[in-house]
C-alpha positions as CSV (number, residue, x, y, z in Angstrom):
1,X,-52.1,-112.7,22.5
2,X,-52.3,-113.1,26.2
3,X,-51.6,-116.3,25.7
4,X,-48.6,-115.8,23.8
5,X,-47.3,-113.1,26.9
6,X,-48.3,-115.4,29.7
7,X,-46.2,-118.1,27.7
8,X,-43.1,-115.7,27.3
9,X,-43.1,-114.2,30.8
10,X,-43.3,-118.1,32.1
11,X,-40.4,-118.9,29.9
12,X,-38.0,-115.9,31.1
13,X,-39.1,-116.3,34.2
14,X,-37.8,-120.2,34.5
15,X,-34.4,-118.9,32.7
16,X,-33.5,-116.6,35.1
17,X,-34.5,-119.3,38.0
18,X,-30.9,-120.0,39.0
19,X,-30.6,-115.7,39.8
20,X,-33.4,-116.6,42.4
21,X,-31.8,-119.8,44.4
22,X,-33.6,-119.4,47.8
23,X,-31.6,-120.3,50.6
24,X,-27.9,-119.4,49.6
25,X,-26.9,-117.8,52.8
26,X,-23.4,-116.0,54.5
27,X,-22.8,-115.8,58.0
28,X,-19.8,-114.8,60.4
29,X,-18.6,-115.5,63.4
30,X,-17.1,-112.2,63.7
31,X,-19.6,-109.6,61.5
32,X,-23.4,-109.2,62.1
33,X,-25.8,-107.8,59.9
34,X,-26.2,-103.8,61.2
35,X,-23.5,-103.9,63.9
36,X,-20.7,-102.0,64.3
37,X,-17.5,-103.4,63.1
38,X,-15.1,-104.9,65.9
39,X,-11.5,-103.3,66.1
40,X,-10.1,-106.3,64.6
41,X,-11.7,-105.0,61.2
42,X,-10.8,-101.7,61.3
43,X,-8.1,-100.8,59.2
44,X,-4.7,-99.4,60.6
45,X,-3.6,-96.2,58.7
46,X,-5.2,-93.0,58.1
47,X,-5.6,-91.9,61.5
48,X,-7.6,-95.5,62.3
49,X,-6.1,-98.5,64.6
50,X,-7.5,-101.7,63.9
51,X,-6.6,-104.9,63.3
52,X,-6.9,-105.0,59.5
53,X,-8.5,-108.7,60.3
54,X,-10.9,-110.2,57.2
55,X,-13.5,-112.1,58.7
56,X,-14.4,-115.2,59.5
57,X,-16.9,-116.0,56.6
58,X,-18.9,-119.5,55.8
59,X,-22.1,-119.7,53.3
60,X,-24.2,-122.3,52.6
61,X,-27.2,-123.7,49.8
62,X,-25.4,-122.8,46.6
63,X,-27.1,-123.1,44.0
64,X,-26.9,-126.2,41.5
65,X,-23.9,-125.2,38.9
66,X,-22.0,-123.5,41.3
67,X,-17.8,-124.1,40.1
68,X,-16.2,-121.4,42.1
69,X,-16.6,-117.9,44.6
70,X,-16.6,-114.5,44.6
71,X,-16.1,-112.2,48.1
72,X,-16.0,-108.6,48.0
73,X,-16.5,-106.4,50.3
74,X,-17.4,-102.9,49.5
75,X,-18.2,-99.2,50.8
76,X,-20.9,-97.4,49.2
77,X,-20.6,-94.2,51.4
78,X,-16.9,-93.3,50.6
79,X,-16.6,-90.2,49.5
80,X,-15.3,-91.1,46.6
81,X,-17.6,-90.5,43.9
82,X,-17.3,-94.9,43.4
83,X,-17.6,-96.1,46.6
84,X,-14.8,-98.5,48.1
85,X,-13.7,-101.5,47.5
86,X,-11.9,-102.9,50.6
87,X,-12.1,-106.2,49.1
88,X,-12.2,-108.2,46.3
89,X,-11.5,-112.2,45.6
90,X,-12.6,-114.7,42.7
91,X,-11.5,-117.7,41.5
92,X,-12.2,-119.7,45.0
93,X,-12.8,-122.7,44.3
94,X,-16.6,-124.5,44.2
95,X,-15.7,-126.5,47.1
96,X,-15.0,-124.2,49.1
97,X,-18.1,-122.9,52.0
98,X,-16.1,-120.9,54.2
99,X,-12.8,-118.6,54.6
100,X,-10.9,-118.3,57.9
101,X,-10.1,-114.4,60.0
102,X,-7.4,-113.3,58.4
103,X,-8.8,-113.4,54.4
104,X,-6.7,-117.1,52.9
105,X,-8.9,-117.2,49.9
106,X,-7.4,-120.2,47.7
107,X,-8.7,-117.9,44.8
108,X,-7.4,-114.3,43.3
109,X,-7.3,-111.3,45.4
110,X,-7.4,-108.1,43.2
111,X,-5.8,-104.7,44.8
112,X,-8.2,-103.0,47.2
113,X,-8.2,-99.1,47.0
114,X,-5.8,-99.1,49.6
115,X,-3.7,-100.1,47.0
116,X,-2.4,-103.4,48.4
117,X,-4.1,-107.0,47.3
118,X,-6.4,-108.6,50.0
119,X,-8.6,-107.1,52.5
120,X,-8.0,-103.8,53.9
121,X,-10.5,-103.0,56.8
122,X,-12.8,-99.8,57.6
123,X,-11.8,-96.4,58.0
124,X,-14.7,-93.5,57.3
125,X,-13.7,-89.9,58.0
126,X,-14.6,-89.3,62.0
127,X,-18.3,-89.0,62.5
128,X,-19.5,-91.0,59.6
129,X,-21.6,-93.9,59.6
130,X,-20.1,-96.4,56.9
131,X,-22.2,-99.4,55.6
132,X,-19.8,-102.5,54.4
133,X,-21.2,-105.2,52.4
134,X,-19.7,-108.3,53.0
135,X,-20.8,-110.4,49.6
136,X,-20.3,-114.0,48.4
137,X,-21.4,-114.8,44.9
138,X,-21.9,-118.5,43.6
139,X,-20.9,-118.1,39.8
140,X,-21.6,-120.8,37.3
141,X,-18.1,-120.8,35.7
142,X,-14.5,-119.7,36.7
143,X,-13.4,-116.4,36.1
144,X,-11.2,-115.9,32.8
145,X,-9.4,-112.8,34.1
146,X,-7.0,-112.0,36.7
147,X,-5.2,-110.4,39.5
148,X,-4.4,-107.5,36.9
149,X,-8.1,-106.4,35.9
150,X,-10.0,-103.4,37.6
151,X,-12.1,-103.9,40.3
152,X,-14.9,-102.8,38.5
153,X,-14.1,-105.1,34.8
154,X,-13.8,-108.0,38.0
155,X,-17.4,-106.7,39.0
156,X,-18.7,-106.2,36.1
157,X,-17.8,-110.4,35.3
158,X,-18.8,-111.7,38.6
159,X,-22.2,-110.2,38.7
160,X,-22.3,-111.5,34.9
161,X,-21.6,-115.0,36.0
162,X,-23.6,-115.4,39.0
163,X,-25.5,-117.6,40.2
164,X,-26.5,-116.0,43.6
165,X,-25.6,-113.9,46.0
166,X,-25.5,-113.7,49.8
167,X,-24.5,-109.9,51.8
168,X,-24.1,-109.0,55.6
169,X,-23.9,-105.5,56.3
170,X,-22.3,-104.2,58.8
171,X,-21.6,-100.7,59.6
172,X,-18.2,-98.6,60.8
173,X,-18.5,-94.9,62.8
174,X,-15.2,-93.3,64.5
């Protein structure tokens, strides 16, 4: 019985190995783990005065079988009950390893929670510190959805097809 359980466990671990792909790394010259976002990445509106510019992002070490990428920026601290999507882009070609500042993606961008396509900067309520999770996902497919889907549906599809992901969590308060 122990041998069968061990074999089943080993088989499950081997099949799940792509999800554990070591070495997939996201970096940026514009944002850093745990650091305050610059004014360039702050929204222009809702009482915030920023540049509303997506940071430059670079990634390396994608696992074998990567066919496309998704990039998301999510604030889990927004007082909405469901967080706040600041950016959701997918079907970024598999040979792309960086996005320039400003957010030209070469893929599909969804409407953010401000209601426009593309990047929408940080703008938490005054006095609150919010986390902004910049994540790149290496996907084993090109997603068969378009820019009319919700962020929730796209998130489901990304997570179901993610071979690996890497995140930089920056913060912002005003």
